[in-house]
N, C-alpha and C positions, 0 to 999 in steps of 0.2 A: 583329454586327461592323460597324463603320463602313465604308462603301464607299470612303471616302477612303484608308483603310489597306489594305483588301482589294485595291484596284486601283492601289496605289502603283506607279509604273513600275519595271520591273526593268532595262530597257535604255534607252540614250540616245534611240533612235528612238521609244520609247514615250511620251516627253515631248512633248506637243503644243505647237507654237509656239516662238518665239524661236530660230529656226534659226541665225541669225548669231551670237547670243550664245553658244549652245551650242558652236558651232564654235570661237569664240574661247577658251573655257575648255579645250576639248580640246587645242587648239594649245598653250596655255600649259602644260598638264600634261605633254604629250609633251616639250615643251622642258625642263621641269623635270628629267625623268628622263634627258634626254640632255645635261645640263650647262648649259643656258641658264637661269640664275636671276636674270635682270635684275629681275624683280618677285618679292619674297619671298612674296607671296600674291595672291589674287584677292578682290575685293569685289563680290558680286552685289547689285545694288540694284533695288528695285521693290516695289510694293504687295503686301500679304499675299495668299496664296491663288493665286498665279500659277505656282507650280511650282519655286521656287528650291530648297527643301529636297529635293523629290522628285528634281530633276535631280542634285543632289550625290550622293544615294544611288545613283541609276542609273549615274552616272559611276563611282563607286567600285566598284560591282558589275561593270561592264564591264571595268575595269582591274585587277580583283582586289585592291582596296585595302580595308583595314579602317578604317572611319570611327570616330574618337574625337570625339564631339560634346560641345560645351559650349554651353549656352544662356546667352548673355550677360545675359539678363534675370534669371537666377537666380544665376550665378557672375559677380560684377561687379568685385570688388576684386582688386588684384594678389595679395594673400595667398591668396585663394580660387582664383584662376586657377593660380598656381604649385602650389598644393596638389593641384588636380585633374590638372594636366598632369604634374607631377613631373619625372622625368628622361626623359620620353617622347621628347624630341629626340635623346637619345643611343641610343634603342632603336628601330630602324626596322622591327622585326618584332613579331609577336604573342608571341614567346617570353617577352618581359618580363612579359606579362600572364597567359598561360595555361600556359606551360611545355610545351606540346604543340601538335600540329596543324601544318598547313602554314604555311610562312613567308610572310607577307604584308606588304607595305609599308603604312605608316599614312598616312591623310589626316586632318588635324586640321581640324575644322569648328566655327567659332564662329557660331552662329545668333543672330539678333536683336541684332547687335553695336551697333546704334544705341540699345539700351537702356542702354548704359553712359554715365554722365555723367562727363566728365573731372575735374570738381571734386568732386562728391559721392562718387564711387566711386574711392577712393584708388588711383591707379596702375593701374587696370584696363586702359585703352587702352595705356599704356606697357608693361605686361606682355605684351600681345598682340604689340605691335611688337617687343619684345625677343626673344620666342620666334621670331617670323617672320624677323627679321634674322639669326638664327643659321643659317637656311637648311638645317636638318637634316631637316625633313619638309615636304611641301607643305601649305599652309594656304589654306582657303577661308573667307571670312566672308560672311554674308548680312545685309542691312539693308533695312528698309522705306523709311525716309526719313532717310538720313544727313544730319546738319547740317554745312553747309560750314565753319562756325566751330568748333563743338565737336569735330568729327571730322576736322579739317584734316590732321593728321599721318597718319591712316589713309588718307585719300583721296590724299595725296601719295606714299604708300609702296606701296600695293597697286594692282594693275591693276584699274581700274574698269570693270565690265561691267553694262550695264542690261538687266534683264528687263522686258518690257512685258506689260500685261494681254492676255488672249486675245481674239480677235475673236469675235462671235456665231457665225460659221461654224465656227470651231475648237471652241467650246464644244459645239455641236451634234454635231460629229464624235465628241468625247469621250463625250457622253451616249449616243449611239447605240451606241457600242462597249460601254459598260457595260450598257445595257439588253439588248443581244443576249446578253452573257455571263450575265445574270441570267434570261434567258428571259421577259422581261416586254414587253408591248406598250405603247408610249407614242405618243401622238398628236403630229403635227407641231406642232399648236397649243401643246401643253404644252412641247415642246422650244423652240419660238420664244419662248414666254413667259418661260421660265427664262433663255435665252441673252441676251435683250435687257435683262433687268433686273439681272443680277448684275455688270455693269460689268467684265467680263473676269476675275472671280474664279472660277477653276475649282473650288476647294475648296467654295465656297458652292454652285455649280451642282450638284456631285455630291451634296452634302448635301440639296439641295432635291429632286433626283430620288429619292433614297432616301425622303424624307418623303412625296413624292407616291405612291410605290409602296405605302405603308402607308395611303393614303387621306387623308393630311393636306392641308389647304388651304394651298398655298404662298403665296397672296396675303396671308395673315396674317403669314407670315414676311417677306414683301417690303414690308409697310407701312412707310413712312418712320419711322424710330425714332431717328435719330442727333441728338445735340446738342440734346436737348429741354430747355426750361426746367425747373428742378427741380419746380416746382408741377405742371406738365403731366405730367412723368414719374411723380410719385407718384399722380396721379389715374388715369393709364392703368394703372399697376401694380395699384392697389387695385381697379380695375374689371375686371381680367382673371382668367378662370378657365381659361385655356389655357396649359399649361406651356411650350409652344414660344414663344408670344408673350412671356411673362414673361422667358424666357431671352434672347430676342433684344433685348428692351428693355434688359436689364442689360448684355449684351455691347456694345450700341451706345452705351451711356452709362456705361461702366465707370469713368470718372473721378468719377462721383457715387455709386458703389456704397456707400461707407462712410456717406455722408449718408443713403442709402436705408435701410441697416441700422438706424441709430440712430433714424430716423423710425419705422420699424416697431416697434422696441422701445418707443418712447414710446406709439404707438397701442395696442400690446398691453397695457401696464401700466394704461392708463386706459379700456380698452374695457368697455362695459356689455353688449355683445352676445355675449361669449365666455364659455363655461363655465369653471369652475375647472380642470377636467381639461385642457381645451385650452390654457389659459394656462400651466399647468405644463409641458406638452409644448413649447409654443412658446418659453417662457423657457429651457428646456433647449437648444433650438436656439441661442438668443441667447448662452448661455454659451460654447458651442463656437465660434461665429463671432467673438465678442468676443475670445476668446483668440487666434484666428488673426490678427485685425486687429492686436492688440497686439504679437504676435511679429513680424509682418511689418513694422510701422512702427518698432519699437524696434531690431530686429536687422537690418533691411533684408533680410529673408528673403522676397524677392519670389516665390519658387517657390510660396509658400502661396496666392498670388492665384488660381492655377488651381483649387485646392480650394474657395476661397471662391466662385468663379464656378460651381462645380458644386453647392454646397450652397444658395446664395442663392435660385435659382429655386424649389426645393422648399420652402424656408422661407416664401417669399412666397405660393406656391400654397397651402400648408397654412394660413397665416394668413388668407388670403382666404376659404377654405372654412370657417374657424372663425368667420367673421363680422366680421373686422376691416374697418373702413371709415375713409376719410379724411374728417375733418370740416372741413377747411380751416384748422384752428388750426396755428400755427407751433409745432413741438415745443420744449419748454423748452431742450433742449441747444443749439438753434440760436441762442439769444441771444448766445452767444459770437461767432458769426459777424458780428453787427451791430457789433462793436467792432473789426473788422479794418481798416477804413479809417483813414487816418493821423490825421484830426481827432479821432475818438472814442478811438483808441488812446492818443494823446498826453494827452488829457484824463484818461483812466482811469489812465495811468501816474502822472500828477501827483497825482491824488487818492489813489491807493493808497499811493504812497511817503510822502506827507506825513502821512496820518492813518489810513487804513484798516488799515495793517499793525499799528499799535498797538491799534486797536479790535478787530480780528478775530483776531490772533495766528495767521495762516495764510499759506501761500505765495501768491504771485501766481497761479500756475497753478491752485491749488485754488479761489481766489476766482473766477477767470474761468469755470472749467468746472463748479463746483458751487454756489458761493454766489450768484453773480450771477443765475443763472436762477431762484432761489427768493426773491430779495429782495422781489419784488413782493407776496409773500404775508405779509411781515413788517410789523408795526405800526411804521413808521419814526418814530423820535424824533430821531435825529441829523441835523443840518443838512447834513453832508457826504454822508450817504447819500441824503438828499432831493435834493440837487444832482445826485448821480450818476444817480438815477432819471430826473430831468427832462432831463438832457443826453445820457445814453448810451442808455437804453432807449426 
């Protein structure tokens, strides 16, 4: 069991740090139940891993509230939010959900609310504000980095409370408490090493302590891995045989994870170092992951990303063990990325519209994603295609 879950605070005083912020929330909640509903909700803002969600659950536990949580990265549109919440505003007890048990007031919690885009996620923020303004149940929202423009209405409506990263001293107090409960001996050097390198992220600190208790090298985990150039990311991934390092590389560069997947697919299909049995096994991985990426992108089912992040490290680890190596060649599928800048895109649109559509009898999308990457292997006779090759590729 992960220690971050095992030692999730049960009481407000168990949540280390952010004393003033915690007091503000408590004061707001007491005011809510005594009739002071100036603010329809509270927005907790601060970087991930510093205790926002843990505090909400500790607060609810101490006030005997039932938390109904919606992760706004998964439930984003107005339709989905209303479907999840339903008539919860009119039912302030659990009777509406269980039909039995003690009566408890409800606390509605929207986590990662900054994952909602007001333009792309139709009516999502408006739905949250609509539910909040009815003032039927207390609402707390949490955000890592709310955008002052995109989330302006939320910031103007909710009470804004900042949670700050923990200090190294607070991190050490937390780790010592957990180590004592686990009955493990940890050196001051290890504690200081963790506390000074996690930048106030309590969740990461606890995870590192658990890894260290199993004999893992935390320096591998703490190696700078964020915002790597794609070429460097692929080289580091293909050269790694440590599952934790691979996982951390992917987590730190999650914006490139789909590119990583398709690159590995390309490497697997043309690898000469991999047995037939291993290729079949790895391609089975590819089918599952490709289906997840497709569903996530087409239906905006972003909850699938957590499963992708779970499967991808094992997929890459298995591929590396099977002999997959990066040879420095640009995968064929990435040719489409070369035409994303305006100059090349405009040229391609002009050529495709005037001539290629009649020549190829296929859609623009299929041409960009399937035909273009293979044109270089065709014996070109048509002058339009020759011109395309010289100016686009």
